[in-house]
C-alpha positions, 0 to 999 in steps of 0.5 A, spaced: 500 500 500 502 506 497 503 511 503 501 519 501 502 525 505 495 528 507 495 536 508 489 538 511 487 545 511 481 550 512 474 551 511 471 546 507 477 542 507 475 537 513 468 535 508 473 534 502 477 529 506 471 525 509 469 524 502 476 522 499 477 517 505 470 514 504 472 513 496 479 510 498 476 505 503 470 503 498 476 502 493 479 497 497 484 502 500 489 503 495 493 508 499 494 510 506 494 517 508 499 520 513 496 526 516 499 533 517 494 539 520 496 544 516 490 549 518 492 556 518 491 556 526 496 551 527 501 554 521 501 561 524 502 558 532 507 553 530 512 555 524 515 548 524 508 545 521 510 548 514 516 544 514 513 538 517 508 538 511 514 539 506 518 534 509 513 528 509 511 530 502 518 529 500 519 523 503 513 519 500 513 523 494 506 524 493 501 528 497 493 530 497 492 537 499 486 540 501 484 548 501 488 552 505 488 559 508 494 564 506 495 569 512 502 571 513 505 565 508 502 561 502 503 554 503 503 553 496 509 557 495 513 554 500 511 547 497 513 550 490 520 553 493 522 547 498 520 541 493 522 544 486 515 544 484 516 546 476 509 544 473 502 545 475 497 541 471 490 543 470 485 538 466 479 541 464 473 538 460 466 539 459 461 536 464 454 534 461 449 536 466 452 543 468 449 550 466 454 554 462 455 559 457 459 555 452 455 549 449 460 545 445 465 540 448 471 542 451 477 537 453 483 541 454 489 541 459 493 547 461 500 546 463 503 552 467 510 553 469 510 553 476 516 558 477 518 565 475 514 570 471 512 576 475 510 571 481 518 571 484 519 578 486 514 582 490 517 588 487 519 595 491 516 602 491 521 607 488 519 614 491 511 616 491 510 615 484 513 608 481 514 601 483 518 596 480 519 588 480 523 583 476 520 578 471 524 571 471 524 565 466 528 559 468 530 554 462 530 548 466 522 549 469 520 550 462 524 544 459 520 540 465 513 543 463 514 542 455 516 535 456 510 534 460 506 537 455 508 533 449 508 527 453 501 529 455 499 530 448 501 524 445 496 520 450 491 525 447 490 529 441 497 530 439 497 538 439 501 543 443 500 550 443 505 554 447 502 561 449 506 568 451 507 575 450 513 573 446 513 579 441 513 584 447 517 580 453 522 578 448 527 576 453 523 572 458 517 570 454 522 569 448 526 564 452 520 560 454 518 560 446 525 558 444 525 552 449 519 549 448 520 549 440 527 545 442 523 540 446 518 540 440 523 537 436 524 530 440 516 529 439 515 527 432 508 525 433 505 531 436 504 538 432 506 545 436 505 552 434 505 558 438 500 563 440 500 570 443 496 570 449 491 575 448 490 572 441 489 565 444 484 568 450 479 570 444 480 563 440 479 559 447 472 563 448 470 562 441 472 555 439 475 552 446 474 545 442 480 546 438 485 546 443 488 540 446 494 541 451 496 549 452 503 550 455 504 557 458 509 561 463 507 562 470 502 568 471 499 566 464 497 559 466 494 562 473 489 567 469 488 561 464 486 556 468 480 560 472 478 562 465 477 555 462 474 553 468 469 558 467 467 556 460 465 549 463 461 552 468 464 552 475 471 553 478 469 548 483 469 542 478 477 543 477 482 539 479 490 540 480 496 537 480 503 540 481 510 536 480 517 536 481 522 532 476 528 529 476 534 531 471 531 527 465 524 530 466 521 524 470 516 526 475 518 524 482 514 528 487 506 529 485 501 534 489 494 533 488 488 538 490 482 541 488 482 548 484 477 551 489 478 555 495 476 554 502 469 556 501 468 559 509 461 561 507 459 554 507 464 550 511 461 545 516 454 545 513 455 538 509 453 541 502 460 543 499 461 540 492 467 535 492 468 534 485 475 537 484 477 534 490 475 527 488 478 528 481 484 530 484 484 524 488 483 520 481 489 523 478 493 521 485 491 514 484 494 514 477 500 517 479 501 512 484 500 506 479 493 505 480 491 508 473 485 504 471 482 505 478 483 513 478 481 513 471 474 510 473 473 515 479 474 521 474 469 518 469 464 516 475 464 524 477 462 526 470 457 520 469 454 522 476 453 529 474 450 527 467 445 523 470 443 529 475 446 526 481 449 532 483 450 537 489 446 544 490 451 549 487 450 545 480 442 545 481 442 538 484 439 536 491 445 531 494 449 533 500 456 532 500 456 525 502 450 523 498 454 525 492 460 522 494 456 515 495 453 516 488 460 516 485 462 510 489 457 506 486 459 508 479 466 508 480 465 500 483 462 499 477 467 502 472 
């Protein structure tokens, strides 16, 4: 049985955790959780708590993370810095049965470089009228992201788009595009083209079904991830995976979490939508070698929602655990 770290957080985190535990048990406990209290109260009172989570994740090579409040320090940023996480993967596909503005079928993947961009430097104010920050682009994280994107495309529709503002940010974004183009030469069964980020946004809104895998620098990927979840109807449906890599671009640490936040307004009411957390757990199972089980769980989420078995935020009548049990029934049948 594979041990994985469990980083417990704030708000609806406890309800999401209970849903994942119920699913893991129903599937025969393919993984065993080693929990760490990462609630904001403990992290603020005990600085060693952050290090405890980081080191346990490093030791086990895999973690299930639940939403956390950022007070003085961002746990996500600490994990990226301390574990060398260089890629964030956000899958996005349409859910039948979810109300949305775009009625076509969406099935795409956002691969985000998890370091650099404008997020590395908070900047400084210069006098009263000006401020400045440094924008960073590093070759190695871009290489990891590019290899991840092309390998992902080989399993899907063999199409990778890299996107940035390379005509304006000629140094930083130019380096990003050059690295991706070099990596593309190693993947002869995929196609690659680059798009200016603003142009890509317009094309995504008009025809998102034309895109398969999109690889992009840090802040662009942050913006893009939320936008594509808006296209499918809810950011609460999103799952996220973050990876660190060996020098040969093989993932050796994986952290899996829902894309949504702590939702303090509904915490403790038992009505949270656990779809994002459940899909993230499906990707965790795939990473741990239980590919068919993980894929079956992800499919069960989509099948439940399509059948009208869904939580109140999506127009259904099920609470968190009722919905979880419906998914278990379908996952066991897959």
